[in-house]
N, C-alpha and C positions, 0 to 999 in steps of 0.2 A: 693319813700318814701311819705307817706301821710302827708299833712299839717294839724297839729292840729288846731282846731278852724277855719277851712277855711270858714265855714258858717257864721262867724261873720266879715269877711273881707269886704273891699270895693268891690262893684260889678263892674267888668270890663264890657265894652260894647261888650260882646261876648256871644252868645247863644250856649248851648249844646243841640242838638236835638238827642234824643235817639229813635230809632225804635225798637220795641220788636218783637221777633219771635223765632223760634227754628232752630238750626243749622242742616245742612244736606240736601242733594238733595231731599229727600222724603217729606220734608216740604215746598218746594219752593212755591207751589201754594195752600197751605191749608189755612183754615180760620185763623189759629193761626199766620200766617205770614203776616198779613195785615200791621203791623208796619214796617217790612222790606221792603215791596213793596212800601209803601208811601215814605220811606226814599230814596229808589232807584230812584223814580221819581223826588224828590227834587234834588238829586245829578245830575241826567241826565240833568235836565232843567237848572242847574246852573254850568255845567261843573266841578263838584266836583267828584273826584275819591275816592271811599271808598275802600282803599286797604292796608292801613298801619296796620300791625298786632301788637297788644299790649294788654297785660293783658286779654287774652281770648276774644278779640274784634277785629272788623275791624273798622278803623277810617278814616274819610276824613275831610279836613279843607279847607275852601274857602270862597267865597263871595256870599251872598244871597241877590241880588239886593241892594248892598251897605252896607250890614251889615255882619260882620264876624261871621261865624258859624263853629261849629265842629259837624260832623255827626258821630254817634256812633251806631254800631250794636253789642250788647253783644253776644258772641258766647257760652255763657252758656244758659241754658234754662231760659225762661222768669221769672219764679218764684224765681230765684236766680241771677237776673241781677244787684242787688245793688252793688256788688263788683266792677264791671267794671265801673258803673256810678260814684261811690265814687272816684275811682282812677283817672279818667279823670277830674272830678270836682275839686278835691283837687290839682291835678298837675297844672291845669290852673287857679286855684283860682276862680272858677265860683260859685257864690252864688246859692243856690237851686232855688231861684225865677227866675233865668236865665236858668233853665233846662226845656226843653219841652219833654214830653214822649208820644210817639204815640203807642197805644196798641189796640188790639182787645177786644171786650166786648160782651160776649154771652148774657148778660142781656138786651142788646139793640137790637131792630129789625134791620135787614139789611137796610142800608141807613140812619140810625140815627147817627148823630154826636153830641157828648157832649164834651164841654171844661170846665174844672174846675181847681181850685187850692184851697189850704187851706183845710177846713173841707172835709172829704171824704164822699160822698153821697152813694157810693156803693162799697162794698169790692171787691178786685181783688188780687190774689196771688202776682203778680208782684208789684202792688202798695204797698201792705203791706211790701214787702221786701225792696223796695226803701225807704219808710218812716222810717223803722227800721235802715237801713244802713246809710242813709243821716242824720238821726235824725231830720227830718223836713218833713212837708207836704206842704211846700210852692211851690214846683215845679208844673209846669203846666201839667195837664193830658189831652191828646186828645184821647178820647175814640171813637172807630169806631165800630158801631154795626155790628155783623156778624150773628145774629140769623135769619135763614130762616125757611124752613119747617122741623123742627126737630121732629122726631118721639119720642113718650113718653118714649120708652124703650132704647133709645140710650144714652150712657154715655157721660159725658162732654168731656173726652179725645177722644173718638171715633168721636164725632161730630166736635170738633175743628181740628181734623186731616183730615177731609174730604176736598175735593176741592169744589169750588163753581160750580154750574151748569151754563149753558149758559145764562139763564134768569137772574140769580143772578149777573153774571159778568157785565151786562148792568147797574144795580143799583150800583154795586161796582165802576165802572169807574166814575160815577157821584159823588159818595161820596169821592173818592180819589181826584178828582179835587177840591171839596169843602174843603177838609182837607188841601190841599196845599195852598189854598187861605187864610184859617184861620191861618195857621202857618206863612205865609208871614206877615199877619197883626200883629200877636203876636211879631214876630221878630222886627217889626218896632214900637213896643211900644203901640199897640192898644189892650191890653189884656182885659180891661174892656168892650170895645165894642164887642169883640169876645165872652166873657162869657155871655154878655147880649143876644147875638144872638143865641149862642149854649149851654147855660146852661141847667141844668136838667129840669128847668121849662119853657124853651123856647118853 
């Protein structure tokens, strides 16, 4: 049962970190699954198992260097991820400002990391759905650039369903490490410093 008005409640000291991707083995190594991949790395590095099945999601809960976190993989497609996010946020009474969303962004070049909250600088189907469902844009967005050498005639769906090539993986490993560092800082309350370093104008 959802808690009415949860977004107006006191903010508990717990962060909900959502990694976006698409369910199914065929998507595991694709561009669209960067959010899942980064969430897996955070989980592995902090001995958190993402294995509880709830509301079309996989969930893990544990300690991220002294801070309590819940890791969430919505197993709907990314553009309808809001239902899973709202369920978990309302169940645990987590304010939108304590939600961190990791997502792929085709509008950013591969290797570019952007962190934002509040006003939306660049549209994304998943972000639009989350804003509508949570009735807030206060959640923190961690956008990971995935745009490499895309041919002009390739559709959005075809491109994001492609796997990274070997050279791109080298860049991706670096940006995954940077993303984990940024999220660690956010979890420990350093959001303004992170936005200053990784904002759209940085």
